[in-house]
TIRO-2110 file (N, C-alpha, C; in Angstrom, 1 decimal):
// TIRO-2110
142.6, 167.1, 133.7, N, 1, A
141.6, 166.9, 134.7, CA, 1, A
142.0, 165.9, 135.7, C, 1, A
141.8, 166.2, 136.9, N, 2, A
142.3, 165.3, 137.9, CA, 2, A
141.1, 164.5, 138.5, C, 2, A
141.3, 163.2, 138.6, N, 3, A
140.3, 162.3, 139.1, CA, 3, A
140.6, 161.9, 140.5, C, 3, A
139.7, 161.9, 141.3, N, 4, A
139.9, 161.5, 142.7, CA, 4, A
139.6, 160.0, 142.8, C, 4, A
140.6, 159.3, 143.2, N, 5, A
140.4, 157.9, 143.3, CA, 5, A
140.3, 157.4, 144.8, C, 5, A
139.4, 156.5, 145.0, N, 6, A
139.3, 156.0, 146.4, CA, 6, A
140.0, 154.7, 146.4, C, 6, A
140.1, 154.1, 147.6, N, 7, A
140.8, 152.8, 147.7, CA, 7, A
139.9, 151.7, 147.1, C, 7, A
138.6, 151.8, 147.2, N, 8, A
137.7, 150.8, 146.6, CA, 8, A
137.8, 150.9, 145.1, C, 8, A
137.9, 152.1, 144.5, N, 9, A
138.0, 152.2, 143.1, CA, 9, A
139.3, 151.6, 142.6, C, 9, A
140.4, 151.9, 143.3, N, 10, A
141.7, 151.4, 143.0, CA, 10, A
141.7, 149.8, 143.0, C, 10, A
141.1, 149.3, 144.1, N, 11, A
141.0, 147.8, 144.2, CA, 11, A
140.2, 147.2, 143.1, C, 11, A
139.1, 147.8, 142.7, N, 12, A
138.3, 147.3, 141.6, CA, 12, A
139.1, 147.3, 140.3, C, 12, A
139.9, 148.4, 140.0, N, 13, A
140.7, 148.5, 138.8, CA, 13, A
141.8, 147.4, 138.8, C, 13, A
142.4, 147.2, 139.9, N, 14, A
143.5, 146.2, 140.0, CA, 14, A
142.9, 144.8, 139.8, C, 14, A
141.7, 144.5, 140.4, N, 15, A
141.0, 143.2, 140.2, CA, 15, A
140.7, 143.0, 138.8, C, 15, A
140.1, 144.0, 138.1, N, 16, A
139.7, 143.9, 136.7, CA, 16, A
141.0, 143.6, 135.9, C, 16, A
142.1, 144.2, 136.2, N, 17, A
143.3, 143.9, 135.5, CA, 17, A
144.0, 142.6, 135.8, C, 17, A
143.4, 141.9, 136.8, N, 18, A
144.0, 140.7, 137.3, CA, 18, A
145.2, 140.8, 138.1, C, 18, A
145.5, 142.0, 138.7, N, 19, A
146.7, 142.2, 139.4, CA, 19, A
146.6, 141.9, 140.9, C, 19, A
145.4, 141.6, 141.4, N, 20, A
145.2, 141.2, 142.8, CA, 20, A
145.3, 139.7, 143.0, C, 20, A
145.5, 139.0, 141.9, N, 21, A
145.5, 137.5, 142.0, CA, 21, A
146.9, 137.1, 142.1, C, 21, A
147.1, 135.9, 142.7, N, 22, A
148.4, 135.3, 142.7, CA, 22, A
148.7, 134.8, 141.2, C, 22, A
150.0, 134.7, 140.9, N, 23, A
150.3, 134.2, 139.5, CA, 23, A
149.7, 132.9, 139.1, C, 23, A
149.5, 132.0, 140.1, N, 24, A
148.9, 130.7, 139.8, CA, 24, A
147.4, 130.9, 139.5, C, 24, A
146.7, 131.8, 140.3, N, 25, A
145.3, 132.0, 140.0, CA, 25, A
145.1, 132.7, 138.7, C, 25, A
146.0, 133.7, 138.4, N, 26, A
145.9, 134.4, 137.1, CA, 26, A
146.1, 133.4, 135.9, C, 26, A
147.0, 132.5, 136.1, N, 27, A
147.3, 131.5, 135.0, CA, 27, A
146.1, 130.6, 134.8, C, 27, A
145.5, 130.2, 136.0, N, 28, A
144.3, 129.3, 135.9, CA, 28, A
143.2, 130.1, 135.2, C, 28, A
143.0, 131.3, 135.6, N, 29, A
141.9, 132.1, 135.0, CA, 29, A
142.1, 132.3, 133.4, C, 29, A
143.4, 132.5, 133.0, N, 30, A
143.7, 132.6, 131.6, CA, 30, A
143.4, 131.3, 130.9, C, 30, A
143.8, 130.2, 131.5, N, 31, A
143.6, 128.8, 131.0, CA, 31, A
142.1, 128.6, 130.8, C, 31, A
141.3, 129.0, 131.8, N, 32, A
139.9, 128.8, 131.7, CA, 32, A
139.3, 129.6, 130.6, C, 32, A
139.7, 130.8, 130.4, N, 33, A
139.2, 131.7, 129.4, CA, 33, A
139.5, 131.1, 128.0, C, 33, A
140.8, 130.6, 127.8, N, 34, A
141.2, 129.9, 126.6, CA, 34, A
140.3, 128.7, 126.3, C, 34, A
140.1, 127.9, 127.4, N, 35, A
139.3, 126.7, 127.2, CA, 35, A
137.8, 127.1, 126.9, C, 35, A
137.3, 128.1, 127.5, N, 36, A
136.0, 128.6, 127.2, CA, 36, A
135.9, 129.0, 125.7, C, 36, A
136.8, 129.7, 125.2, N, 37, A
136.8, 130.2, 123.8, CA, 37, A
136.9, 129.0, 122.9, C, 37, A
137.7, 128.0, 123.3, N, 38, A
137.8, 126.8, 122.5, CA, 38, A
136.5, 126.0, 122.4, C, 38, A
135.8, 125.9, 123.6, N, 39, A
134.5, 125.2, 123.6, CA, 39, A
133.4, 126.0, 122.8, C, 39, A
133.5, 127.3, 122.9, N, 40, A
132.5, 128.2, 122.1, CA, 40, A
132.7, 127.9, 120.6, C, 40, A
134.0, 127.9, 120.2, N, 41, A
134.3, 127.6, 118.8, CA, 41, A
133.8, 126.2, 118.4, C, 41, A
134.0, 125.2, 119.2, N, 42, A
133.6, 123.9, 118.9, CA, 42, A
132.1, 123.8, 118.9, C, 42, A
131.4, 124.5, 119.8, N, 43, A
129.9, 124.5, 119.8, CA, 43, A
129.4, 125.1, 118.6, C, 43, A
130.0, 126.3, 118.2, N, 44, A
129.5, 126.9, 116.9, CA, 44, A
129.7, 126.0, 115.7, C, 44, A
130.8, 125.3, 115.6, N, 45, A
131.0, 124.4, 114.5, CA, 45, A
130.0, 123.3, 114.5, C, 45, A
129.8, 122.7, 115.7, N, 46, A
128.8, 121.6, 115.8, CA, 46, A
127.4, 122.1, 115.5, C, 46, A
127.1, 123.3, 115.9, N, 47, A
125.7, 123.8, 115.5, CA, 47, A
125.6, 124.0, 114.0, C, 47, A
126.7, 124.5, 113.4, N, 48, A
126.7, 124.7, 111.9, CA, 48, A
126.5, 123.4, 111.2, C, 48, A
127.2, 122.3, 111.7, N, 49, A
127.1, 121.0, 111.1, CA, 49, A
125.7, 120.4, 111.3, C, 49, A
125.2, 120.6, 112.5, N, 50, A
123.8, 120.1, 112.8, CA, 50, A
122.8, 120.8, 111.9, C, 50, A
122.9, 122.1, 111.7, N, 51, A
122.0, 122.8, 110.8, CA, 51, A
122.1, 122.3, 109.4, C, 51, A
123.4, 122.1, 108.9, N, 52, A
123.6, 121.6, 107.6, CA, 52, A
123.0, 120.1, 107.5, C, 52, A
123.3, 119.3, 108.5, N, 53, A
122.8, 117.9, 108.4, CA, 53, A
121.3, 117.9, 108.5, C, 53, A
120.7, 118.8, 109.3, N, 54, A
119.2, 118.9, 109.4, CA, 54, A
118.6, 119.3, 108.0, C, 54, A
119.2, 120.2, 107.3, N, 55, A
118.7, 120.6, 106.0, CA, 55, A
118.8, 119.5, 105.0, C, 55, A
119.9, 118.7, 105.1, N, 56, A
120.1, 117.6, 104.2, CA, 56, A
119.0, 116.5, 104.5, C, 56, A
118.8, 116.3, 105.8, N, 57, A
117.7, 115.4, 106.2, CA, 57, A
116.4, 115.8, 105.7, C, 57, A
116.1, 117.1, 105.8, N, 58, A
114.8, 117.7, 105.3, CA, 58, A
114.7, 117.4, 103.8, C, 58, A
115.8, 117.6, 103.1, N, 59, A
115.8, 117.4, 101.6, CA, 59, A
115.5, 115.9, 101.3, C, 59, A
116.2, 115.0, 102.0, N, 60, A
115.9, 113.6, 101.8, CA, 60, A
114.5, 113.2, 102.2, C, 60, A
114.0, 113.8, 103.3, N, 61, A
112.6, 113.5, 103.6, CA, 61, A
111.6, 114.0, 102.6, C, 61, A
111.9, 115.2, 102.0, N, 62, A
111.1, 115.7, 100.9, CA, 62, A
111.1, 114.8, 99.7, C, 62, A
112.3, 114.3, 99.4, N, 63, A
112.4, 113.4, 98.2, CA, 63, A
111.7, 112.1, 98.5, C, 63, A
111.8, 111.6, 99.8, N, 64, A
111.1, 110.4, 100.1, CA, 64, A
109.6, 110.6, 100.0, C, 64, A
109.1, 111.7, 100.4, N, 65, A
107.6, 112.0, 100.3, CA, 65, A
107.2, 112.1, 98.8, C, 65, A
108.1, 112.7, 98.0, N, 66, A
107.8, 112.7, 96.6, CA, 66, A
107.7, 111.3, 96.0, C, 66, A
108.7, 110.5, 96.3, N, 67, A
108.7, 109.1, 95.8, CA, 67, A
107.5, 108.3, 96.3, C, 67, A
107.1, 108.6, 97.6, N, 68, A
106.0, 107.9, 98.1, CA, 68, A
104.7, 108.3, 97.4, C, 68, A
104.6, 109.6, 97.1, N, 69, A
103.4, 110.1, 96.4, CA, 69, A
103.4, 109.5, 95.0, C, 69, A
104.5, 109.5, 94.4, N, 70, A
104.6, 108.8, 93.0, CA, 70, A
104.2, 107.4, 93.1, C, 70, A
104.6, 106.7, 94.1, N, 71, A
104.2, 105.2, 94.3, CA, 71, A
102.7, 105.1, 94.5, C, 71, A
102.2, 106.0, 95.3, N, 72, A
100.7, 106.0, 95.5, CA, 72, A
100.0, 106.2, 94.2, C, 72, A
100.4, 107.2, 93.4, N, 73, A
99.8, 107.5, 92.2, CA, 73, A
99.9, 106.3, 91.2, C, 73, A
101.0, 105.7, 91.2, N, 74, A
101.2, 104.5, 90.3, CA, 74, A
100.3, 103.4, 90.8, C, 74, A
100.2, 103.2, 92.1, N, 75, A
99.3, 102.1, 92.6, CA, 75, A
97.8, 102.4, 92.3, C, 75, A
97.4, 103.7, 92.4, N, 76, A
96.0, 104.0, 92.0, CA, 76, A
95.8, 103.8, 90.5, C, 76, A
96.8, 104.2, 89.7, N, 77, A
96.7, 104.0, 88.3, CA, 77, A
96.6, 102.5, 87.9, C, 77, A
97.4, 101.7, 88.6, N, 78, A
97.4, 100.3, 88.4, CA, 78, A
96.0, 99.7, 88.7, C, 78, A
95.5, 100.1, 89.9, N, 79, A
94.2, 99.5, 90.3, CA, 79, A
93.1, 100.0, 89.3, C, 79, A
93.2, 101.3, 88.9, N, 80, A
92.2, 101.7, 87.9, CA, 80, A
92.3, 100.9, 86.6, C, 80, A
93.5, 100.7, 86.1, N, 81, A
93.8, 99.9, 84.9, CA, 81, A
93.2, 98.5, 85.0, C, 81, A
93.4, 97.9, 86.2, N, 82, A
92.9, 96.6, 86.4, CA, 82, A
91.3, 96.6, 86.4, C, 82, A
90.7, 97.6, 87.0, N, 83, A
89.3, 97.6, 86.9, CA, 83, A
88.8, 97.8, 85.5, C, 83, A
89.4, 98.7, 84.8, N, 84, A
89.1, 99.0, 83.4, CA, 84, A
89.3, 97.7, 82.5, C, 84, A
90.4, 97.1, 82.8, N, 85, A
90.7, 95.8, 82.0, CA, 85, A
89.6, 94.8, 82.3, C, 85, A
89.1, 94.7, 83.5, N, 86, A
88.1, 93.7, 83.8, CA, 86, A
86.8, 94.1, 83.2, C, 86, A
86.5, 95.4, 83.2, N, 87, A
85.2, 95.9, 82.6, CA, 87, A
85.3, 95.6, 81.1, C, 87, A
86.5, 95.8, 80.4, N, 88, A
86.6, 95.5, 79.0, CA, 88, A
86.5, 94.0, 78.7, C, 88, A
87.0, 93.2, 79.6, N, 89, A
86.9, 91.7, 79.4, CA, 89, A
85.4, 91.3, 79.5, C, 89, A
84.7, 91.9, 80.4, N, 90, A
83.3, 91.6, 80.5, CA, 90, A
82.6, 92.0, 79.3, C, 90, A
82.9, 93.2, 78.7, N, 91, A
82.3, 93.7, 77.5, CA, 91, A
82.6, 92.7, 76.3, C, 91, A
83.9, 92.3, 76.2, N, 92, A
84.3, 91.3, 75.2, CA, 92, A
83.5, 90.0, 75.3, C, 92, A
83.3, 89.6, 76.5, N, 93, A
82.6, 88.3, 76.7, CA, 93, A
81.1, 88.5, 76.3, C, 93, A
80.6, 89.7, 76.6, N, 94, A
79.2, 90.0, 76.2, CA, 94, A
79.1, 90.0, 74.7, C, 94, A
80.0, 90.7, 74.0, N, 95, A
80.0, 90.7, 72.5, CA, 95, A
80.2, 89.3, 71.9, C, 95, A
81.1, 88.5, 72.5, N, 96, A
81.3, 87.2, 72.0, CA, 96, A
80.0, 86.4, 72.2, C, 96, A
79.3, 86.6, 73.3, N, 97, A
78.0, 85.9, 73.4, CA, 97, A
77.0, 86.3, 72.4, C, 97, A
77.0, 87.6, 72.1, N, 98, A
76.0, 88.1, 71.1, CA, 98, A
76.4, 87.5, 69.7, C, 98, A
77.7, 87.5, 69.4, N, 99, A
78.1, 86.9, 68.2, CA, 99, A
77.8, 85.4, 68.1, C, 99, A
77.9, 84.7, 69.2, N, 100, A
77.6, 83.3, 69.2, CA, 100, A
76.1, 83.1, 69.0, C, 100, A
75.3, 84.0, 69.6, N, 101, A
73.8, 83.9, 69.4, CA, 101, A
73.4, 84.2, 67.9, C, 101, A
74.1, 85.1, 67.3, N, 102, A
73.8, 85.4, 65.9, CA, 102, A
74.3, 84.2, 65.0, C, 102, A
75.4, 83.6, 65.3, N, 103, A
75.9, 82.4, 64.6, CA, 103, A
74.9, 81.3, 64.7, C, 103, A
74.3, 81.2, 65.9, N, 104, A
73.4, 80.1, 66.1, CA, 104, A
72.1, 80.2, 65.2, C, 104, A
71.8, 81.5, 64.9, N, 105, A
70.6, 81.7, 64.0, CA, 105, A
70.9, 81.4, 62.6, C, 105, A
72.2, 81.6, 62.2, N, 106, A
72.5, 81.4, 60.8, CA, 106, A
73.1, 80.0, 60.6, C, 106, A
72.3, 79.1, 60.2, N, 107, A
72.7, 77.7, 59.9, CA, 107, A
72.4, 77.4, 58.5, C, 107, A
73.0, 76.4, 58.0, N, 108, A
72.8, 75.9, 56.6, CA, 108, A
71.6, 75.0, 56.6, C, 108, A
70.8, 75.2, 55.5, N, 109, A
69.7, 74.2, 55.2, CA, 109, A
70.3, 72.9, 55.0, C, 109, A
69.6, 71.8, 55.6, N, 110, A
70.2, 70.5, 55.4, CA, 110, A
70.3, 70.0, 53.9, C, 110, A
69.3, 70.5, 53.1, N, 111, A
69.3, 70.0, 51.7, CA, 111, A
69.7, 71.0, 50.7, C, 111, A
70.2, 72.2, 51.1, N, 112, A
70.7, 73.2, 50.1, CA, 112, A
71.9, 74.0, 50.6, C, 112, A
72.5, 74.8, 49.7, N, 113, A
73.6, 75.6, 50.0, CA, 113, A
73.3, 77.0, 50.4, C, 113, A
72.2, 77.2, 51.2, N, 114, A
71.8, 78.5, 51.6, CA, 114, A
71.6, 78.6, 53.2, C, 114, A
71.6, 79.8, 53.7, N, 115, A
71.4, 80.1, 55.1, CA, 115, A
70.0, 80.1, 55.5, C, 115, A
69.6, 79.5, 56.6, N, 116, A
68.2, 79.4, 57.0, CA, 116, A
67.7, 80.8, 57.5, C, 116, A
68.5, 81.7, 57.9, N, 117, A
68.1, 83.0, 58.4, CA, 117, A
67.8, 84.0, 57.3, C, 117, A
68.7, 84.1, 56.3, N, 118, A
68.6, 85.1, 55.3, CA, 118, A
68.5, 84.6, 53.9, C, 118, A
68.5, 83.3, 53.7, N, 119, A
68.5, 82.6, 52.4, CA, 119, A
69.6, 83.1, 51.4, C, 119, A
70.7, 83.5, 52.0, N, 120, A
71.8, 83.8, 51.1, CA, 120, A
72.6, 82.5, 50.8, C, 120, A
73.5, 82.6, 49.8, N, 121, A
74.4, 81.5, 49.5, CA, 121, A
75.3, 81.2, 50.7, C, 121, A
75.5, 79.9, 51.0, N, 122, A
76.3, 79.5, 52.2, CA, 122, A
77.8, 79.7, 52.0, C, 122, A
78.6, 80.1, 52.8, N, 123, A
78.2, 80.8, 54.1, CA, 123, A
77.7, 82.2, 53.8, C, 123, A
76.7, 82.6, 54.5, N, 124, A
76.1, 83.9, 54.3, CA, 124, A
77.0, 85.1, 54.7, C, 124, A
76.7, 86.3, 54.3, N, 125, A
77.6, 87.4, 54.6, CA, 125, A
77.7, 87.7, 56.1, C, 125, A
76.6, 87.4, 56.8, N, 126, A
76.7, 87.7, 58.3, CA, 126, A
77.7, 86.8, 58.9, C, 126, A
77.7, 85.5, 58.5, N, 127, A
78.7, 84.6, 59.1, CA, 127, A
80.1, 85.0, 58.7, C, 127, A
80.3, 85.4, 57.4, N, 128, A
81.6, 85.8, 56.9, CA, 128, A
82.0, 87.1, 57.7, C, 128, A
81.1, 88.0, 58.0, N, 129, A
81.5, 89.2, 58.8, CA, 129, A
81.9, 88.8, 60.2, C, 129, A
81.2, 87.8, 60.7, N, 130, A
81.5, 87.4, 62.1, CA, 130, A
82.8, 86.5, 62.2, C, 130, A
83.3, 86.1, 61.0, N, 131, A
84.5, 85.3, 61.0, CA, 131, A
84.2, 83.9, 61.5, C, 131, A
83.0, 83.3, 61.1, N, 132, A
82.6, 82.0, 61.6, CA, 132, A
83.5, 80.9, 61.2, C, 132, A
84.2, 81.1, 60.1, N, 133, A
85.1, 80.0, 59.6, CA, 133, A
86.3, 79.8, 60.6, C, 133, A
86.8, 80.9, 61.1, N, 134, A
88.0, 80.7, 62.0, CA, 134, A
87.9, 81.9, 63.0, C, 134, A
87.1, 81.8, 64.0, N, 135, A
86.9, 82.9, 65.0, CA, 135, A
88.1, 83.0, 65.9, C, 135, A
88.6, 84.2, 66.1, N, 136, A
89.7, 84.4, 67.0, CA, 136, A
89.2, 84.8, 68.4, C, 136, A
89.9, 84.4, 69.4, N, 137, A
89.5, 84.6, 70.8, CA, 137, A
90.6, 85.3, 71.5, C, 137, A
90.3, 86.2, 72.4, N, 138, A
91.3, 86.9, 73.2, CA, 138, A
91.9, 86.0, 74.2, C, 138, A
93.2, 86.1, 74.4, N, 139, A
93.9, 85.3, 75.4, CA, 139, A
93.9, 86.2, 76.7, C, 139, A
93.3, 85.7, 77.8, N, 140, A
93.3, 86.4, 79.1, CA, 140, A
94.3, 85.7, 80.0, C, 140, A
94.9, 86.6, 80.9, N, 141, A
95.7, 86.0, 81.9, CA, 141, A
94.8, 85.3, 83.0, C, 141, A
95.4, 84.6, 83.9, N, 142, A
94.6, 83.8, 84.8, CA, 142, A
94.2, 84.6, 86.0, C, 142, A
94.4, 85.9, 86.0, N, 143, A
94.1, 86.7, 87.2, CA, 143, A
92.5, 86.9, 87.3, C, 143, A
92.0, 86.7, 88.4, N, 144, A
90.5, 86.8, 88.5, CA, 144, A
90.1, 88.3, 88.4, C, 144, A
88.9, 88.6, 88.0, N, 145, A
88.4, 89.9, 87.8, CA, 145, A
88.5, 90.7, 89.1, C, 145, A
88.7, 92.0, 89.0, N, 146, A
88.9, 92.9, 90.2, CA, 146, A
87.8, 93.9, 90.1, C, 146, A
86.9, 93.9, 91.1, N, 147, A
85.8, 94.9, 91.1, CA, 147, A
86.3, 96.2, 91.7, C, 147, A
85.5, 97.3, 91.6, N, 148, A
85.9, 98.6, 92.1, CA, 148, A
86.0, 98.5, 93.6, C, 148, A
85.2, 97.7, 94.3, N, 149, A
85.3, 97.6, 95.8, CA, 149, A
86.5, 96.8, 96.2, C, 149, A
86.9, 95.8, 95.4, N, 150, A
88.1, 95.1, 95.7, CA, 150, A
89.3, 95.9, 95.4, C, 150, A
89.3, 96.8, 94.4, N, 151, A
90.4, 97.7, 94.1, CA, 151, A
90.6, 98.7, 95.3, C, 151, A
89.5, 99.2, 95.8, N, 152, A
89.6, 100.1, 96.9, CA, 152, A
90.1, 99.4, 98.1, C, 152, A
89.6, 98.2, 98.4, N, 153, A
90.1, 97.5, 99.6, CA, 153, A
91.6, 97.2, 99.4, C, 153, A
92.0, 96.8, 98.2, N, 154, A
93.5, 96.6, 98.0, CA, 154, A
94.3, 97.8, 98.2, C, 154, A
93.8, 99.0, 97.7, N, 155, A
94.5, 100.2, 97.9, CA, 155, A
94.6, 100.6, 99.4, C, 155, A
93.5, 100.4, 100.2, N, 156, A
93.6, 100.6, 101.6, CA, 156, A
94.5, 99.7, 102.3, C, 156, A
94.5, 98.4, 101.9, N, 157, A
95.4, 97.5, 102.5, CA, 157, A
96.9, 97.8, 102.3, C, 157, A
97.2, 98.2, 101.0, N, 158, A
98.6, 98.5, 100.7, CA, 158, A
99.0, 99.8, 101.4, C, 158, A
98.0, 100.8, 101.5, N, 159, A
98.3, 102.0, 102.2, CA, 159, A
98.7, 101.7, 103.7, C, 159, A
97.9, 100.8, 104.3, N, 160, A
98.2, 100.4, 105.7, CA, 160, A
99.6, 99.8, 105.8, C, 160, A
99.9, 98.9, 104.9, N, 161, A
101.2, 98.3, 104.9, CA, 161, A
102.3, 99.3, 104.7, C, 161, A
102.1, 100.3, 103.9, N, 162, A
103.1, 101.4, 103.7, CA, 162, A
103.3, 102.2, 104.9, C, 162, A
102.1, 102.5, 105.6, N, 163, A
102.2, 103.3, 106.8, CA, 163, A
103.0, 102.5, 107.9, C, 163, A
102.7, 101.2, 108.0, N, 164, A
103.4, 100.4, 109.0, CA, 164, A
104.9, 100.3, 108.7, C, 164, A
105.3, 100.5, 107.4, N, 165, A
106.7, 100.5, 107.1, CA, 165, A
107.3, 101.9, 107.3, C, 165, A
106.6, 102.8, 107.8, N, 166, A
107.2, 104.1, 108.1, CA, 166, A
106.7, 105.2, 107.1, C, 166, A
105.8, 105.0, 106.2, N, 167, A
105.4, 106.0, 105.3, CA, 167, A
104.3, 106.9, 106.0, C, 167, A
104.0, 108.0, 105.3, N, 168, A
102.9, 108.8, 105.9, CA, 168, A
101.8, 109.0, 104.9, C, 168, A
101.2, 107.9, 104.5, N, 169, A
100.1, 108.0, 103.5, CA, 169, A
98.9, 108.5, 104.1, C, 169, A
98.3, 109.5, 103.5, N, 170, A
97.0, 110.1, 104.1, CA, 170, A
95.9, 109.1, 104.1, C, 170, A
END
């Protein structure tokens, strides 16, 4: 089959083949194509590294959030334990006061070896049960009692400090 070619068609074919350019212009075009390919390759590699770095950063951020959540849970548990400890200390003090009141009722007659409350042989069974001879006392640390409101205030304060340090506490 015979194709009819016009001068414009021939000129376009020669231009596409790079044959209408001077040797210097053709060399420059080839150098630019090579440089373009090199930049494309470098960009693709940089994009791949950025994606990999981004996913590593996401993993580290997720771990930081997990640690932050664990720290918040520990803080809440600590505050709850302090409140419970203070409630238990108050209950122990109440029971010690009740025991002291019972001890005050059970005294020895001045002229006999019997208890004034229940007329049993001195020391009576009640005093023996209370350990009146050598009563033990719990040793408390010097920290003042922490109420539920104080525990919540402390939790909020620590949360604000953690947010100020870059955390994302709700």
